[in-house]
GUSE-423499 format. One record per residue (C-alpha): x, y, z; residue in one letter. Coordinates in steps of 0.02 Angstrom, whole numbers, plus 50000, padded with zeros to 5 digits. Last residue first. Example, Ala and Ser with C-alpha at 12.3 -4.5 7.8 and 13.67 -1.06 7.14 Angstrom:
2
506844994750357S/506154977550390A/
! end
This chain:
575
501774821650134R/500364809250161E/498564815050159A/497314805750268E/495854799350167G/494264807750110S/495074818749978G/494894806049840R/493454794149870R/493944776549895L/492494764249851T/492554747149931L/491714731349868F/491694718250005R/492444702150067D/493684710150195A/493304720250350A/494224736250392G/495804746050372G/496004764850370P/496374775150215F/498044783150169R/498214796950038E/499574801349915V/499794815449790S/500764811149629G/499554818449501D/499004800749455P/498424796949631W/499444786949756R/498304776849862V/498744768450026R/497574755550102I/497664749550284S/497574734550402A/496484722350301F/495184710050363A/494664691850341D/496434686350308S/496474667650258A/496814671150072G/496764689450037L/496354689849850G/496444707949793F/495414715449650H/495624733249589V/494034738349500R/494374743649324P/493474728249247D/494284725549078R/494474734248913S/495134724748764I/496124724348603L/497554714348681Y/497984712148867S/498004729648945E/496634742748963Q/495564747049113A/496874749449251R/496874753949436C/498644749949485E/499124735649603R/500224734149753M/500194720449887R/500904721250064R/500814705350170T/500644704650363G/498874697850348G/498304713450250A/499174729450190D/498534735550022L/499384747149901T/498334755149766V/499134765249629R/497894776649540A/498204772649356N/496404776149305L/495304785449426I/493724775249403P/492774785549431G/491614799449483R/491274800949670G/491334819949672E/493064819549758A/493714807649626D/493544789149623V/494694774049670P/493764757149658L/494354743349773V/493804724749775S/494344714849929L/494464696449948W/494414681550067H/494874663750011G/493564650650033G/494114639449893G/492694644049774G/493294640449598A/491654643749510D/492304657849398N/491104661049255R/491844660249084L/491014670648948L/491734663248787Q/491564672248622P/490624665148471R/491554662148310E/492664669448174G/494074674648293N/493734672548476R/493524684948617C/493794677348792V/492854685548932L/493404680149109L/492754679649285D/493584686149445V/492954681649617D/492004692349743G/490254687449700D/489864703049596N/489124692849455D/490244699349311I/491824700949415D/493104705849287G/494434699349168C/494654703148982A/495374691948842V/495694697248665G/496234684248536R/495684666148535S/495734655748376V/495004639848454A/495524623448540P/494394617148677L/495454615448835L/494934631048927L/493064627148934S/493424609648998R/494184615649163G/495364627249252F/495984613449363T/496444602849216E/497274617449128G/498564620049265D/500104625349165E/501674630649263S/502374647149319W/504024647949410R/504354656249578G/504974640049657T/503404638749758G/502434637249594E/501444651249514R/499924645249417R/499594645849231L/497984643949129F/498264641748945Q/497184642648787N/497034627948671P/497524630948487E/496514632548328T/497314638548169Y/497594620748101V/495854614248121A/495244613147941E/496734603447872I/496704591048013H/498124584548123T/499204600248108A/501074595748127S/501544602847958R/500924619848016S/500084634547926R/500094652247996A/499184663148122V/498844651848266G/497744654848416G/498054657248599N/497264667048744A/498424666748896V/497774666449076F/498964669849215L/498754666749406E/499124679349544L/499334673649725T/498344679849872G/497284664249894D/495794672749810N/495474657849697D/495704665849521S/496964679249578D/497204688749416F/498474691249276A/497784693549098V/498304688748925T/497794692248746G/498814685148602F/499884669648624G/500434658448481T/500744641448557H/502114628048580P/503454639348654A/503084643748837M/502294627948902W/503754615948905R/505084629848909P/504514635349088H/504254653049151G/504884663149298W/506794660249284R/506704656149101Y/505764671849052S/506614683549182A/507304695549050D/507924710749143S/507144727849160F/507824744349229M/506554755949313A/507014750049489G/507254731849450D/505714727649346N/505714709649289R/505224707149108L/504374690549068F/504354687448881L/503484674348781P/504634660848711S/504734657548528F/504074641948439Q/502334650348426R/502244669048419I/502434679448577N/501514685748731T/502194699548841I/502294698849033F/502844714649120L/503404720149297D/502714735049386V/503544740249553D/503124736349735A/504374722149763D/503054708549766G/503784697749627D/502404698449498F/502004716949521D/500834718249370E/500814723949188A/500104711049069V/500334713148885I/499784704948721G/500524703848549M/502434705548547G/503274696648403A/504944697848493I/506364710148458A/507944700248490V/509374706548602G/509644688848678Q/508834694348845G/507244699748754N/507114716448671Y/506354733848701A/506274733348892S/508094733448935G/508004751249007T/509164759248879Q/508444750248730P/506624753948784G/506934772548826V/505764781848707E/505594798848783E/503834806348803F/503264824448804T/501924834648887G/503094841249024D/503034826449145G/504424817149055R/503354801549035N/504464787148982R/503844779048821W/504414761048818H/504154755448639F/504444737148593A/505714733348458P/505004726348294S/504334709148254Q/502614714048313D/502634728348435N/502084727848615A/501884745848669V/502294752348847Y/501664769248904V/502184779349058D/501114786949195V/502064799049308L/502284796849493G/504124791849482D/503804773249504S/504824768849348D/503514759249255L/502044770149303D/500804761049194A/499914763449024A/499714747748923V/499784744748735V/499554730348620A/499754727548432L/500974740848364G/501994736548211Y/503334750148232G/503804767948196T/504634780648309R/504704799948309L/502814801548307A/502684798748496V/503794813848530G/502454823748618S/502434837548491S/502244825148350T/500834814148416S/499964828948499A/498354827348397D/497194838948496E/495674833248594F/493964840348634R/492624833448755G/492554849848854G/494364847948908G/495934849148800L/496324830648809N/497984826648722R/497914813648586Y/499404802448551F/499504792148392L/500654778048343D/501804779148192R/501774765548057T/502864751547992Q/502674749547804D/501774735147725A/502404717847675T/503284718247845S/501614714447926P/501864696047881D/500674689947750C/499244678347776Y/499364662247673E/498994656447499R/499764638947469H/501514635947402G/501904622647536L/503174634347617F/501874648647632N/501184660547501T/500864678847501C/499774690447396P/500244708747426V/498854720647475H/499164738647427A/497454741047342G/496584735547496P/497464748347607A/498114738847758L/499364751047823D/500144743647981T/499834740348164Y/499344756748251R/499374759648439A/498234773548500V/498664783448656Y/497274793848731L/497224807548864D/496024807049012L/495804823149108R/496234825549291G/497704837349261N/499024824049301G/499954826349135D/499714809249047A/498024804549123D/497664788149042F/496564780448908W/497334765848807V/497124759848631A/497414743348542S/497424739948354S/497314753948229T/497454750248044Y/497314766247939G/496244781947969D/496164795948096N/494964809248158I/494924810848350L/494494829348349G/493094827348482A/491834834848363E/492304822148229A/492224806548340T/490634811648438V/489564796248393D/488194796048524R/487864782548650F/486264777848747T/485744771148915G/485294788148984D/487014794249037G/487414800548861Q/488934789148842N/490004796348704A/490464784448566L/492174787348487L/492474778748319V/494094774748224D/494244777448038P/494794762347942G/495384745648002V/494594748848169R/494874754448348T/493274758348447I/493324771348583Y/491904768748708L/491344780848844D/490994776649026A/490014790049119T/490564802049254G/490484817749152D/492334819649130G/492344821248943D/493334806048892H/492714794649029D/493634778548975G/493354762048886V/494544756048750A/494034745248603C/494664732348482G/494724727348298M/493204733748205G/492954733248013Y/491424744547996G/489754744648084T/489354751648255V/487894744348347A/488164754748506A/486714766348480G/485904760648640S/484264754648566A/485184744948429E/486454736348539S/485374732448687V/485584713648686D/485034707348858T/486194697748977F/485784684049097G/486514678249264G/485204687049368D/486034704349372G/485274709749202D/487014713449127N/486694723348968R/487374716348807Y/488154728048678L/488504721748502R/489624728048361C/488944726648187A/488644714648043V/486754715648019D/486814734047976A/488064730947835R/489674740447801E/490854734547664E/492684739747640G/493384725047737L/492064711147753I/491474709347931G/492264715748096S/491284715548256Q/491864721548429V/490914713948580L/490344724848724F/489814716648886L/489054724149042D/489804723649214L/488574727449352L/488694742449466D/487094750049401D/487984764649310G/487334761149136D/488934757149041Y/489754746549176D/491234738449084F/491854721749016L/492524725148845A/492894717748676G/494244712048560G/494334703448386P/495414701648290G/497064696748206M/496634683748073I/495594694047956E/496674709647981C/498044701747872L/496964700647716L/496984682747654Y/495884686047500D/494884669747516G/493284676447593R/493864679847770A/492764693747836G/493164689848020N/491354688048067D/491214686048257H/489664677348318V/488584685548452F/487234675548533D/487614679848717I/486024674748811G/486834670548978A/486404652248950E/487424652448788V/488964660448854T/489004651749023I/490664642749000D/491084636849171T/492754639849270F/493504629649410S/493484612949323G/491984602749276A/492884587249212G/493004577849050A/494624577548954P/494624587648801P/493824582048635E/494794589548487A/493714585348336M/492374598048382E/493664611448364A/493814606748181G/493354622348090K/493874641048105P/492394651448051E/492084662947903S/490374671847924A/489234671247774G/488974684747643G/490264677947518R/490294659047523E/491304652147664K/493184653547682A/494084639847780V/495734646447840W/497244635447832I/498494634247968S/500114634848059A/501534635748177G/503194628248121I/503914613248213V/503924599248082G/505774597148060V/505754603247879C/504564617247930A/505924624648040L/507084626747894A/505734633947785L/505324646647920L/507104652047944L/507324654847755T/505684664747744R/506084675947893Y/506634691347798R/505254688547669N/503854688347798H/502424678547720G/502184666847868A/501114677047986P/502184687048112M/
! end
């Protein structure tokens, strides 16, 4: 991906001659201070309030990401960070967790992850120290899930170095249980996902790994101008991902080999768990950087089969493995199966994969548009109904990874504007940055993005994690009057969410299907509540839930504009 890739050097040089390579220089401060991308203040966007408002400062979020860049050009410095929107204290308000990095190989108490409690009045309070969430070490992303089945949200933090599992104690504090849980690993892990692989009610864990970034193995790379630059991942070996099977009681076993996951290697960046073939079993899709994507089909017997080449999901329509970075898994075309959108490096199209009954086809130029698809390097991405009109929009977090001849200022060349995309009547997606607002248009090095209703007002807000600077907490002020419904599937005891429960809603003569999901995008966890925009419909006819073990229940309709908890066993069972 970054410009040091030997196999792509000839291509990159050729592209540079015509001024279309993506690019940048990183400004390293003196050792001990955060390294920040510069020049965003030079790119003044058009005025206008827009539909979203940046409330980061007024909400009390004072976190600044330290990427650790001090002139060594380590690959991890340009790749993070992520974060989470999740309810850690059980008050039905989404709290905010932000992953910190720092200088690789150093741990300092003042460079740590931060947890902000949602106070319910538009403000957040930093509870990092008191909660035990102030984890040090070079963090990348996180995955939220109830690892021990006690009804509380636990945090798995991916890092360059050993990962960390923080168990939620239910009293506002976390405890490091990594060793006792059996989740010992090392290396460069990126994204992770919790899901119930075998339908036994316990969450298993898939961990995507990027590459081996041992400091002693670092290879200095230069770009087409002869300047130091971040290396491509191919300067290190591809690695095997990890799969941990939940044994119960908070314990896991490394089932990477026995499950088949260890049979393949790649440069893993993003991962999503979804039932991609609608057989009732949760599959795994991994976006790999410049190597074929993994499509792990769940066999239902504790093993996975990699079927990407057979199903058309490993490559784009030209048979090329893209630089996959972020993933959205949603039913974009309304045919009740899960389609995929995967972001890509600048000058190459991101990938829309249309699901046609477990076989995928490249729909990038049928659904996308060349004008917006190629100019940026996309990382995190989410699909959500921003205005509750019943139609999904896309948000893509962008930021460069390599130097460009077209950059207008030497200090601003990594920064790129994010993108907000609407679906046209033709089925294509087109940019609508003006409607989104000023917060979108400021260039930055954006990475993970999470969606969730932070103020419980019935519309979806955004958290954008940015490399080397403050994140953006974007409040949705779109209005528009569309009705909505937010659904949380829980177990018979009221504990939830039940991840990968498939929720099908009938309202206003339209059927919509979504899965309850906490991890997708890139390096993040999101609001697991399943949000539906209903447009003019002020009620819904029925809800059908297929649980991860394959059983199905139907729940009666009712009024819209509310948060609805669906308790397993309280609906009418379908046979």
